[in-house]
Backbone as JSON Lines, residues from 0, in Angstrom:
{"i":0,"aa":"X","n":[18.82,29.19,28.71],"ca":[18.33,30.01,27.62],"c":[17.14,29.33,26.95]}
{"i":1,"aa":"X","n":[16.15,30.13,26.69],"ca":[14.99,29.66,25.95],"c":[15.03,30.24,24.55]}
{"i":2,"aa":"X","n":[14.9,29.35,23.58],"ca":[14.86,29.8,22.19],"c":[13.51,29.43,21.61]}
{"i":3,"aa":"X","n":[12.95,30.34,20.88],"ca":[11.74,30.03,20.14],"c":[12.06,30.17,18.66]}
{"i":4,"aa":"X","n":[11.69,29.16,17.93],"ca":[11.91,29.18,16.49],"c":[10.55,29.24,15.82]}
{"i":5,"aa":"X","n":[10.4,30.2,14.97],"ca":[9.12,30.37,14.28],"c":[9.28,29.98,12.81]}
{"i":6,"aa":"X","n":[8.39,29.13,12.36],"ca":[8.36,28.73,10.96],"c":[6.98,29.04,10.41]}
{"i":7,"aa":"X","n":[6.94,29.39,9.15],"ca":[5.64,29.55,8.5],"c":[5.1,28.16,8.21]}
{"i":8,"aa":"X","n":[3.8,28.06,8.0],"ca":[3.18,26.78,7.67],"c":[3.8,26.22,6.4]}
{"i":9,"aa":"X","n":[4.04,27.09,5.42],"ca":[4.63,26.63,4.16],"c":[6.02,26.03,4.38]}
{"i":10,"aa":"X","n":[6.82,26.65,5.24],"ca":[8.16,26.13,5.53],"c":[8.05,24.77,6.2]}
{"i":11,"aa":"X","n":[7.11,24.62,7.1],"ca":[6.96,23.35,7.81],"c":[6.5,22.24,6.87]}
{"i":12,"aa":"X","n":[5.6,22.55,5.97],"ca":[5.18,21.55,4.99],"c":[6.35,21.2,4.09]}
{"i":13,"aa":"X","n":[7.11,22.2,3.71],"ca":[8.29,21.97,2.87],"c":[9.26,21.03,3.58]}
{"i":14,"aa":"X","n":[9.49,21.26,4.87],"ca":[10.37,20.41,5.65],"c":[9.82,18.99,5.72]}
{"i":15,"aa":"X","n":[8.5,18.86,5.85],"ca":[7.9,17.54,5.99],"c":[7.93,16.73,4.7]}
{"i":16,"aa":"X","n":[8.24,17.35,3.58],"ca":[8.32,16.64,2.31],"c":[9.68,15.97,2.14]}
{"i":17,"aa":"X","n":[10.25,15.48,3.22],"ca":[11.62,14.98,3.2],"c":[11.85,13.85,2.21]}
{"i":18,"aa":"X","n":[10.84,13.05,1.94],"ca":[11.08,11.93,1.02],"c":[10.93,12.32,-0.45]}
{"i":19,"aa":"X","n":[10.54,13.56,-0.71],"ca":[10.39,14.04,-2.08],"c":[11.53,14.97,-2.44]}
{"i":20,"aa":"X","n":[11.69,15.23,-3.72],"ca":[12.67,16.2,-4.19],"c":[12.14,17.59,-3.89]}
{"i":21,"aa":"X","n":[12.66,18.21,-2.83],"ca":[12.13,19.49,-2.37],"c":[12.31,20.59,-3.41]}
{"i":22,"aa":"X","n":[13.38,20.55,-4.18],"ca":[13.6,21.62,-5.15],"c":[12.46,21.69,-6.17]}
{"i":23,"aa":"X","n":[11.83,20.56,-6.41],"ca":[10.72,20.49,-7.35],"c":[9.52,21.31,-6.87]}
{"i":24,"aa":"X","n":[9.37,21.41,-5.54],"ca":[8.2,22.08,-4.98],"c":[8.51,23.46,-4.43]}
{"i":25,"aa":"X","n":[9.76,23.86,-4.42],"ca":[10.17,25.09,-3.76],"c":[9.45,26.32,-4.3]}
{"i":26,"aa":"X","n":[9.34,26.45,-5.6],"ca":[8.73,27.66,-6.15],"c":[7.24,27.73,-5.85]}
{"i":27,"aa":"X","n":[6.57,26.6,-5.8],"ca":[5.14,26.59,-5.56],"c":[4.81,26.83,-4.09]}
{"i":28,"aa":"X","n":[5.68,26.47,-3.19],"ca":[5.4,26.61,-1.77],"c":[5.36,28.07,-1.32]}
{"i":29,"aa":"X","n":[5.81,28.97,-2.15],"ca":[5.85,30.39,-1.79],"c":[4.54,31.11,-2.06]}
{"i":30,"aa":"X","n":[3.55,30.41,-2.57],"ca":[2.3,31.06,-2.93],"c":[1.13,30.13,-2.62]}
{"i":31,"aa":"X","n":[-0.05,30.71,-2.45],"ca":[-1.2,29.85,-2.23],"c":[-1.69,29.32,-3.58]}
{"i":32,"aa":"X","n":[-2.55,28.34,-3.52],"ca":[-2.96,27.62,-4.72],"c":[-3.61,28.54,-5.75]}
{"i":33,"aa":"X","n":[-4.4,29.49,-5.28],"ca":[-5.04,30.45,-6.2],"c":[-4.03,31.3,-6.95]}
{"i":34,"aa":"X","n":[-2.98,31.72,-6.24],"ca":[-1.92,32.5,-6.91],"c":[-1.21,31.65,-7.96]}
{"i":35,"aa":"X","n":[-1.07,30.37,-7.66],"ca":[-0.46,29.44,-8.61],"c":[-1.32,29.35,-9.87]}
{"i":36,"aa":"X","n":[-2.63,29.27,-9.7],"ca":[-3.54,29.24,-10.84],"c":[-3.42,30.53,-11.65]}
{"i":37,"aa":"X","n":[-3.37,31.66,-10.94],"ca":[-3.23,32.95,-11.63],"c":[-1.95,32.98,-12.46]}
{"i":38,"aa":"X","n":[-0.87,32.48,-11.87],"ca":[0.42,32.45,-12.58],"c":[0.31,31.59,-13.84]}
{"i":39,"aa":"X","n":[-0.28,30.42,-13.71],"ca":[-0.45,29.54,-14.87],"c":[-1.3,30.21,-15.95]}
{"i":40,"aa":"X","n":[-2.38,30.84,-15.52],"ca":[-3.29,31.51,-16.46],"c":[-2.58,32.64,-17.19]}
{"i":41,"aa":"X","n":[-1.82,33.44,-16.44],"ca":[-1.1,34.57,-17.04],"c":[-0.04,34.09,-18.02]}
{"i":42,"aa":"X","n":[0.68,33.04,-17.65],"ca":[1.72,32.5,-18.53],"c":[1.14,32.0,-19.85]}
{"i":43,"aa":"X","n":[-0.08,31.5,-19.8],"ca":[-0.72,30.99,-21.02],"c":[-1.51,32.08,-21.74]}
{"i":44,"aa":"X","n":[-1.62,33.27,-21.13],"ca":[-2.31,34.39,-21.76],"c":[-3.82,34.25,-21.78]}
{"i":45,"aa":"X","n":[-4.38,33.55,-20.8],"ca":[-5.83,33.37,-20.75],"c":[-6.47,34.43,-19.86]}
{"i":46,"aa":"X","n":[-7.66,34.82,-20.19],"ca":[-8.43,35.72,-19.34],"c":[-9.13,34.88,-18.27]}
{"i":47,"aa":"X","n":[-9.65,35.57,-17.25],"ca":[-10.44,34.87,-16.22],"c":[-11.62,34.14,-16.85]}
{"i":48,"aa":"X","n":[-12.27,34.79,-17.8],"ca":[-13.43,34.21,-18.46],"c":[-13.05,32.96,-19.25]}
{"i":49,"aa":"X","n":[-11.94,33.02,-19.97],"ca":[-11.51,31.88,-20.78],"c":[-11.17,30.68,-19.9]}
{"i":50,"aa":"X","n":[-10.36,30.92,-18.87],"ca":[-9.99,29.79,-18.0],"c":[-11.21,29.32,-17.21]}
{"i":51,"aa":"X","n":[-12.02,30.24,-16.76],"ca":[-13.23,29.86,-16.03],"c":[-14.1,28.92,-16.83]}
{"i":52,"aa":"X","n":[-14.27,29.2,-18.1],"ca":[-15.09,28.33,-18.96],"c":[-14.48,26.93,-19.05]}
{"i":53,"aa":"X","n":[-13.16,26.86,-19.13],"ca":[-12.49,25.55,-19.24],"c":[-12.57,24.77,-17.94]}
{"i":54,"aa":"X","n":[-12.68,25.49,-16.81],"ca":[-12.77,24.85,-15.5],"c":[-14.21,24.74,-15.01]}
{"i":55,"aa":"X","n":[-15.15,25.18,-15.86],"ca":[-16.58,25.16,-15.52],"c":[-16.86,26.03,-14.29]}
{"i":56,"aa":"X","n":[-16.26,27.23,-14.29],"ca":[-16.43,28.23,-13.23],"c":[-16.74,29.57,-13.88]}
{"i":57,"aa":"X","n":[-17.48,30.42,-13.2],"ca":[-17.63,31.77,-13.73],"c":[-16.4,32.59,-13.33]}
{"i":58,"aa":"X","n":[-16.16,33.67,-14.05],"ca":[-14.95,34.46,-13.83],"c":[-14.89,35.09,-12.44]}
{"i":59,"aa":"X","n":[-16.04,35.41,-11.85],"ca":[-16.05,36.0,-10.51],"c":[-15.54,35.01,-9.47]}
{"i":60,"aa":"X","n":[-15.97,33.77,-9.57],"ca":[-15.5,32.75,-8.63],"c":[-14.03,32.41,-8.85]}
{"i":61,"aa":"X","n":[-13.61,32.36,-10.1],"ca":[-12.2,32.12,-10.38],"c":[-11.34,33.25,-9.81]}
{"i":62,"aa":"X","n":[-11.8,34.47,-9.93],"ca":[-11.09,35.61,-9.36],"c":[-10.96,35.47,-7.84]}
{"i":63,"aa":"X","n":[-12.04,35.05,-7.19],"ca":[-11.99,34.83,-5.73],"c":[-10.99,33.74,-5.37]}
{"i":64,"aa":"X","n":[-10.92,32.71,-6.16],"ca":[-9.95,31.63,-5.93],"c":[-8.53,32.17,-6.07]}
{"i":65,"aa":"X","n":[-8.29,32.9,-7.14],"ca":[-6.96,33.45,-7.38],"c":[-6.53,34.42,-6.28]}
{"i":66,"aa":"X","n":[-7.5,35.1,-5.67],"ca":[-7.2,36.07,-4.62],"c":[-7.26,35.48,-3.21]}
{"i":67,"aa":"X","n":[-7.44,34.17,-3.11],"ca":[-7.44,33.5,-1.83],"c":[-8.7,33.7,-1.0]}
{"i":68,"aa":"X","n":[-9.77,34.16,-1.63],"ca":[-11.02,34.41,-0.91],"c":[-11.98,33.23,-1.0]}
{"i":69,"aa":"X","n":[-11.63,32.28,-1.81],"ca":[-12.44,31.08,-1.99],"c":[-11.5,29.93,-2.3]}
{"i":70,"aa":"X","n":[-11.87,28.72,-1.85],"ca":[-11.04,27.55,-2.11],"c":[-11.37,26.95,-3.47]}
{"i":71,"aa":"X","n":[-10.35,26.43,-4.1],"ca":[-10.51,25.7,-5.36],"c":[-11.18,24.38,-5.04]}
{"i":72,"aa":"X","n":[-12.03,23.91,-5.93],"ca":[-12.76,22.66,-5.74],"c":[-11.9,21.49,-6.26]}
{"i":73,"aa":"X","n":[-11.65,20.55,-5.4],"ca":[-10.78,19.41,-5.74],"c":[-11.26,18.67,-6.99]}
{"i":74,"aa":"X","n":[-12.56,18.64,-7.22],"ca":[-13.07,17.9,-8.39],"c":[-12.66,18.54,-9.71]}
{"i":75,"aa":"X","n":[-12.15,19.75,-9.68],"ca":[-11.7,20.43,-10.9],"c":[-10.2,20.28,-11.16]}
{"i":76,"aa":"X","n":[-9.51,19.56,-10.3],"ca":[-8.06,19.4,-10.47],"c":[-7.71,18.76,-11.8]}
{"i":77,"aa":"X","n":[-8.49,17.77,-12.21],"ca":[-8.2,17.1,-13.47],"c":[-8.32,18.07,-14.65]}
{"i":78,"aa":"X","n":[-9.35,18.92,-14.63],"ca":[-9.51,19.92,-15.7],"c":[-8.31,20.88,-15.72]}
{"i":79,"aa":"X","n":[-7.85,21.28,-14.54],"ca":[-6.71,22.18,-14.44],"c":[-5.44,21.51,-14.97]}
{"i":80,"aa":"X","n":[-5.25,20.25,-14.59],"ca":[-4.07,19.5,-15.04],"c":[-4.06,19.36,-16.56]}
{"i":81,"aa":"X","n":[-5.2,19.06,-17.13],"ca":[-5.29,18.9,-18.58],"c":[-5.04,20.23,-19.28]}
{"i":82,"aa":"X","n":[-5.65,21.3,-18.8],"ca":[-5.51,22.61,-19.44],"c":[-4.06,23.09,-19.47]}
{"i":83,"aa":"X","n":[-3.32,22.82,-18.39],"ca":[-1.95,23.33,-18.32],"c":[-0.9,22.23,-18.47]}
{"i":84,"aa":"X","n":[-1.34,21.05,-18.9],"ca":[-0.44,19.92,-19.12],"c":[0.43,19.67,-17.89]}
{"i":85,"aa":"X","n":[-0.24,19.52,-16.74],"ca":[0.44,19.3,-15.47],"c":[0.26,17.86,-15.02]}
{"i":86,"aa":"X","n":[1.19,17.37,-14.25],"ca":[1.08,16.05,-13.66],"c":[0.01,16.11,-12.58]}
{"i":87,"aa":"X","n":[-1.01,15.29,-12.7],"ca":[-2.14,15.33,-11.77],"c":[-1.71,15.0,-10.34]}
{"i":88,"aa":"X","n":[-0.81,14.05,-10.17],"ca":[-0.36,13.7,-8.81],"c":[0.37,14.86,-8.16]}
{"i":89,"aa":"X","n":[1.22,15.55,-8.91],"ca":[1.92,16.72,-8.36],"c":[0.93,17.83,-8.01]}
{"i":90,"aa":"X","n":[-0.06,18.01,-8.87],"ca":[-1.06,19.04,-8.65],"c":[-1.89,18.72,-7.4]}
{"i":91,"aa":"X","n":[-2.26,17.45,-7.24],"ca":[-3.0,17.04,-6.05],"c":[-2.18,17.28,-4.79]}
{"i":92,"aa":"X","n":[-0.88,16.99,-4.86],"ca":[-0.02,17.2,-3.7],"c":[0.04,18.68,-3.33]}
{"i":93,"aa":"X","n":[0.15,19.53,-4.33],"ca":[0.18,20.98,-4.08],"c":[-1.16,21.44,-3.5]}
{"i":94,"aa":"X","n":[-2.26,20.96,-4.06],"ca":[-3.59,21.34,-3.6],"c":[-3.81,20.88,-2.15]}
{"i":95,"aa":"X","n":[-3.52,19.62,-1.88],"ca":[-3.74,19.09,-0.53],"c":[-2.83,19.76,0.49]}
{"i":96,"aa":"X","n":[-1.6,20.07,0.1],"ca":[-0.71,20.76,1.05],"c":[-1.26,22.13,1.4]}
{"i":97,"aa":"X","n":[-1.89,22.79,0.44],"ca":[-2.53,24.08,0.7],"c":[-3.69,23.92,1.68]}
{"i":98,"aa":"X","n":[-4.52,22.9,1.47],"ca":[-5.66,22.67,2.34],"c":[-5.19,22.35,3.77]}
{"i":99,"aa":"X","n":[-4.17,21.52,3.88],"ca":[-3.64,21.15,5.19],"c":[-3.04,22.37,5.87]}
{"i":100,"aa":"X","n":[-2.25,23.13,5.13],"ca":[-1.62,24.33,5.69],"c":[-2.67,25.31,6.18]}
{"i":101,"aa":"X","n":[-3.71,25.51,5.39],"ca":[-4.77,26.45,5.76],"c":[-5.48,25.97,7.02]}
{"i":102,"aa":"X","n":[-5.76,24.68,7.1],"ca":[-6.45,24.13,8.28],"c":[-5.59,24.28,9.53]}
{"i":103,"aa":"X","n":[-4.31,23.99,9.43],"ca":[-3.41,24.13,10.58],"c":[-3.31,25.59,10.99]}
{"i":104,"aa":"X","n":[-3.17,26.46,10.03],"ca":[-3.07,27.89,10.31],"c":[-4.35,28.41,10.97]}
{"i":105,"aa":"X","n":[-5.5,28.09,10.38],"ca":[-6.78,28.56,10.9],"c":[-7.07,28.03,12.3]}
{"i":106,"aa":"X","n":[-6.57,26.84,12.59],"ca":[-6.82,26.21,13.89],"c":[-5.78,26.58,14.94]}
{"i":107,"aa":"X","n":[-4.76,27.32,14.53],"ca":[-3.65,27.69,15.43],"c":[-3.03,26.47,16.1]}
{"i":108,"aa":"X","n":[-2.9,25.4,15.34],"ca":[-2.29,24.17,15.87],"c":[-0.77,24.26,15.79]}
{"i":109,"aa":"X","n":[-0.12,23.47,16.62],"ca":[1.33,23.4,16.54],"c":[1.7,22.5,15.36]}
{"i":110,"aa":"X","n":[2.94,22.59,14.97],"ca":[3.41,21.81,13.83],"c":[3.44,20.31,14.13]}
{"i":111,"aa":"X","n":[3.37,19.97,15.4],"ca":[3.35,18.55,15.78],"c":[2.19,17.81,15.13]}
{"i":112,"aa":"X","n":[1.15,18.54,14.76],"ca":[0.0,17.92,14.12],"c":[0.43,17.2,12.83]}
{"i":113,"aa":"X","n":[1.43,17.71,12.13],"ca":[1.91,17.05,10.91],"c":[2.56,15.71,11.22]}
{"i":114,"aa":"X","n":[3.3,15.66,12.3],"ca":[3.94,14.4,12.7],"c":[2.91,13.37,13.12]}
{"i":115,"aa":"X","n":[1.89,13.81,13.84],"ca":[0.82,12.9,14.25],"c":[0.03,12.44,13.02]}
{"i":116,"aa":"X","n":[-0.25,13.36,12.12],"ca":[-0.97,13.01,10.89],"c":[-0.18,11.99,10.07]}
{"i":117,"aa":"X","n":[1.13,12.16,10.02],"ca":[1.97,11.22,9.27],"c":[1.84,9.81,9.86]}
{"i":118,"aa":"X","n":[1.83,9.72,11.18],"ca":[1.67,8.42,11.84],"c":[0.3,7.83,11.52]}
{"i":119,"aa":"X","n":[-0.71,8.67,11.5],"ca":[-2.07,8.19,11.2],"c":[-2.19,7.72,9.76]}
{"i":120,"aa":"X","n":[-1.54,8.43,8.85],"ca":[-1.55,8.0,7.44],"c":[-0.87,6.64,7.31]}
{"i":121,"aa":"X","n":[0.26,6.48,7.97],"ca":[0.96,5.18,7.94],"c":[0.07,4.08,8.51]}
{"i":122,"aa":"X","n":[-0.63,4.37,9.61],"ca":[-1.53,3.39,10.21],"c":[-2.64,3.02,9.23]}
{"i":123,"aa":"X","n":[-3.24,4.03,8.58],"ca":[-4.31,3.76,7.62],"c":[-3.81,2.92,6.45]}
{"i":124,"aa":"X","n":[-2.61,3.22,5.98],"ca":[-2.05,2.43,4.87],"c":[-1.82,0.98,5.29]}
{"i":125,"aa":"X","n":[-1.27,0.8,6.49],"ca":[-1.02,-0.56,6.99],"c":[-2.34,-1.32,7.18]}
{"i":126,"aa":"X","n":[-3.34,-0.66,7.76],"ca":[-4.64,-1.28,7.97],"c":[-5.28,-1.67,6.64]}
{"i":127,"aa":"X","n":[-5.18,-0.78,5.66],"ca":[-5.75,-1.05,4.35],"c":[-5.04,-2.23,3.69]}
{"i":128,"aa":"X","n":[-3.72,-2.28,3.82],"ca":[-2.96,-3.39,3.23],"c":[-3.35,-4.71,3.89]}
{"i":129,"aa":"X","n":[-3.53,-4.71,5.21],"ca":[-3.94,-5.93,5.93],"c":[-5.31,-6.38,5.47]}
{"i":130,"aa":"X","n":[-6.23,-5.42,5.3],"ca":[-7.58,-5.78,4.85],"c":[-7.55,-6.37,3.45]}
{"i":131,"aa":"X","n":[-6.73,-5.81,2.58],"ca":[-6.63,-6.34,1.22],"c":[-6.06,-7.75,1.24]}
{"i":132,"aa":"X","n":[-5.05,-7.99,2.09],"ca":[-4.46,-9.33,2.2],"c":[-5.47,-10.33,2.73]}
{"i":133,"aa":"X","n":[-6.25,-9.95,3.72],"ca":[-7.26,-10.83,4.28],"c":[-8.32,-11.16,3.24]}
{"i":134,"aa":"X","n":[-8.73,-10.17,2.48],"ca":[-9.75,-10.36,1.44],"c":[-9.23,-11.3,0.35]}
{"i":135,"aa":"X","n":[-7.98,-11.1,-0.06],"ca":[-7.43,-11.95,-1.13],"c":[-7.19,-13.37,-0.64]}
{"i":136,"aa":"X","n":[-6.88,-13.53,0.65],"ca":[-6.66,-14.89,1.21],"c":[-7.96,-15.64,1.35]}
{"i":137,"aa":"X","n":[-9.07,-14.91,1.53],"ca":[-10.38,-15.55,1.68],"c":[-10.92,-16.07,0.36]}
{"i":138,"aa":"X","n":[-10.42,-15.55,-0.74],"ca":[-10.94,-15.95,-2.07],"c":[-10.4,-17.24,-2.54]}
């Protein structure tokens, strides 16, 4: 018997967050980053123009972001975190997971790419730690 199991990109990213408290991210994983911004804006009662001004964006571009037609700019994450009193690290994780999910989806890659990426991240961290140790030993 051959079985094929299909998972959405969001489900796969959720599964890959094994070392984190998944319940913390469950509600956000069901929507793209722009929808999350729209939800935050609506909960605070802000118009597109009001939030756009705080994020240094015009309302048309913010609308495109909320509708998934344009990507949010990473350099504005701090402004978003401050405006909605959000933890910047959690917000970055949500933003980056969206970017990764979109790239995997657009490229029609298998989910194995996440496992390979995890190994590469570990390698980069180990290499960086070795370089720091070598630099500190030379001083």
